[in-house]
N, C-alpha and C positions, 0 to 999 in steps of 0.2 A: 537279335540275330536277323540276318537279311535272308529270305527266301529266294533261291537262285531259280532262274527260269530258262528252260529249254524250249525252243520252237522247232518241232519236228516236222519231217516231210516237207522239207523246202526243195522246190524244184525250180525256181527262178531267180535270177541274181536281183532283181527288184525287190523281191521278197525278203532275201537274206540281209541286204543293205537296211531295208526298213525295220527288220527284226532288231538288228544292232543298233539302229538309231533309236528305237524305242526303249533300249535297255535290256533286250534278252542276253544272258550269259553264254547261250550256246545255241547252236542250229544242229538239227539232224539231217543228215543225208541218208536216204534209204537205198541200200543195194539189195533189194530183196525183189527179182524180176516179176512175181506174181502181184506186187503191190501197185496200185495206181498211182502210187507217189514214187515208184523207183525211178532212178535216174542213171545215166550212162557215166562214165569216168570222164568224158569230155564235158558233159554238163556240170559234174561235180568240180573240175579244174576251174571252170569259168566262174562257178559260185563262189568257191574259196578265193579266188584272185579279186573277187570284188568286195571281200569284207575288209573291215577296218581292223587294227590291232586288237588283241585281248578279246577275242571272241573265241570260244573253244568250238571245234568242229568235230561232231560226233558221228561215227559211221556205222550205221545199223545194218546187222546181217541176221539171217534166219536160216539156221542149219545149213551154212554155206561150206563148200569145200575150202580146206586151208589154202590151196594154191590160188583160189579165186581172192581170198582176203587178202594175200600178200601181194597179188597183182594191183589190187586197189591202193593198198599202202605205197607201193612203189610210185604210184603215178599221182596220187592226191594227198595233200596234207591233211591227215587225219590225226587229230589230238587224242582222242578217247574212242574206244570200241564199245558198242552196244550189241549184245548178244540177246536176241529176242526169240530164240527158238527153244530146242530140247537139248542144248549145248550141256555138256558135263564140264566140270571144273578143268579137265584137262584140255578140252576143246577151246578153252577161252585164253590159255596162256601161250606164250612163245612167239608174241608178236612184237615185243619190246614197246608195248603202249599199255597204258592203264586201260581198265575195262570196267563196265558195268554190267550186271545181269538182270534181264527181265523176269519177273515171275508171275505167271497168270495165277488169279486168286481164284483157284478151283474151289468147289464145294469141300469143307472139311479140311482144308490145306492146314498144315503145322508149319509155321512160317520159321520158328527158331531152329530147327534142325536143317532146313534148306539154306537159310542165311549162313549158318556155321558151315555148311558144305562148300559154299562159295566163299570162303573167308579171305580169298586173295583179292576179290572184286573191290573196287574203289567204292562202290556203292550198288544197292539193290534198288531195281525199280519194281513197283508194284502196278499191275495193269488188270484190267477186266479179263475175265475168262469167257470166251465164246468158242465152243468147238471148232476148229479148223481154221480160225482166223487168229494169225499171231500178232495181236496189237492193232491199233487204229480202228478200234471197232466204234468209236463215238459213244459207248454206254460206260456209265460208272458203275462202280461196286460199293457194297456196304463198308465205309470207312471204319465203322465200329469193330470190323472183324481184324483191324490192325492192332496188335498188342501195344500198350502205350509206351512200353520201355523201348521198342525199335523205331518208333516214330521219328526221332530226330536224326535218323540214320539213312532214311530211305527217300527216293524220289517217287513222288506221286503222279500217276497217270490214269488213264481211263476216263474218257468222257468229259474232261474238264472243259469249262466254257467260261466266257466273261461274267456270265450269270453265277456261276457254282464256285468259283476258284476263291472267293473270299471265304465263304463258308468252309470249304474244304481246308484251307490253311488254318482258319481258327480252330476247327476240330482236331486235325491230325496233327499240325505243326511239323511238317516234313522239312527235310534238308533243301528239297528242291520240288517244283512242279514241271510237268512236261506235257505239252499241249500239241495237237496236229489239227485234227477234224474240227475242233471247237473254235478254230479261228479261220476257217475258209470259207471261200465263196463257193467253190467246188473242189473235189478231191485234188489235192496238189496246188492248188492256186489259193495264196492267202489274202485275207481280206484285211487290209492295214488298219481300218478302223476297229475291227474286232481284236486284232493284236495289240492296239493301243488300249482297248477296253479291258483287255486280259491283264496287262501289266499293271494298269492301274488298280485293278481288283487285288492284285498281289501287294502292291504298296498300301493299299487301304488295310488289308489284312496284317500287315506288319505293324501299321501304326495303332490298330485296334487290339491286336491280340498278343504281339510279341512283347510289348512293353508295359 
């Protein structure tokens, strides 16, 4: 099985193009104004226009108003929605797009009932929990906390880097991995060599652990 790769927090055309060239399956565009990786609709349009075919564009929102999400969807080609806040299942539907729900790995969290609650999601993304920071923390969490039976159905996020992604995949065996800060020169500016190293780490893990 091939592990899918998402490079999130893209803010520049050249980073999006390089991510696709290196083999990323998806890029993430952040529409959360407090984030240092947030982009405008115009920036998003330019980035999407620069992409080759068959790269999934993910729009990330955090507790956003429905009207704002619709505004973005009407202006930008977004293939998949990512809800990264405290959205309820009702908040995530009604956009005529598939969606994923990010779950912060709080202490003593019970994943099974939460995943069941978001049963209409295309996938569940597991991220590190740091109070007041909805993702992009640069910190990982204890992967042993993920029950084995749900691992093939999740997107693993939270502090992944070129140095850790191989071990992460071999231990967790997720459907996909999601990286942002782990492949950056500075917040929002991707390091093309680190993106390449990250993707090579994913490939090594597949060869070593999946077969």
